[in-house]
N, C-alpha and C positions, 0 to 999 in steps of 0.2 A: 545813361540808359533812358532817362525821361526824355531827354532832347532827341534821341533816336526815335522813339515813339511818336513824339510830336511831328518830326519830320516826315515819318512814314504816314501819319494820319493826314498831313497836308497834301500827300501824293494823291488822294482821292481813291475811291473805290476799295479802300482797305477796311479791314475789321481788326480791331486791336483787341487783344486778350491780355489785359495787365496783371490779373491776379493769380496767374497759375504758379509762379515762383517769384522771389524777390529780385533775382538778377537776370531774369529770362523775359524777353519780349517776344510774343508770338502774335504773327500778323498773317492776314489772308487777303488775297488779291482776287477772290472769286475764281473764275475760269482761267484767269492768267497766272495763278499761283505756281502751278507746276513749271510753266515756261520761264518764269522769273527765277525760280529755284535753280533750274538747269543752267540758265545763263550765268547766275552767281557762281555756280560750282566751276563752270568752264573758265571763269575769270579768277579763279583762285581762292575762293571764299569757302574753303572746305569744311570750316567748323559750322557752317550754317545748315540746320536740320530742316527736314521736312516731315510732316505728320498729318494727322487728321484731328479735327475737333468738330464734333456733332456732324460727321459725315462729310465735312468739307475740308479741303486740303489747306494746310497752314505751313508758314515758314517759322521756325523757331531759332532765336539767337540768344545764346547764353554769354553774359559778360562777366562771369564768375571767374575771379583769379587772373583776370587781364589787367595788368598794371597800366596798360595804355587804352583802357576801355573807352575813354572820351575820344581819343583819336580814332580808335577802331570804329566807334559808333558813328563818327563824322564821315569817315571814309565809306563805310558800308551804306549809310544813309545816301551819300553822293551817288554810289554805284547803283543802288536801288532806283533812285530817281531817274537816272541815265537809262537804265533798262526799261522802265516803264514808259519813258518818252520815246525810246527806239521802238517799242512795240505798238504804241499809239500811232506813231508815224507810219509804221508797216501796215496797220490795220487801215489807214485812209487811203493809201495809194492803190491805184488801179495798175496792175501789172500787164 
């Protein structure tokens, strides 16, 4: 879980909320949070939740009870980075 948080923080533009629960990582990507959450759900990450923290959208991930938490965290972090990269590329293109 710590590794997941570190990878997400390295993505830039994120807000990490570490102290909400011991096995939950909550992150925000500002105005991109909803779009990132929707893309995660479309790609099969059904256990990733969405909520609000201080009137800002956040994504919450619980690793409780997952025996594969490290593998899951690595896979999800990779997916998040890929989505952020795709969105950044799309934002810079002139269509």
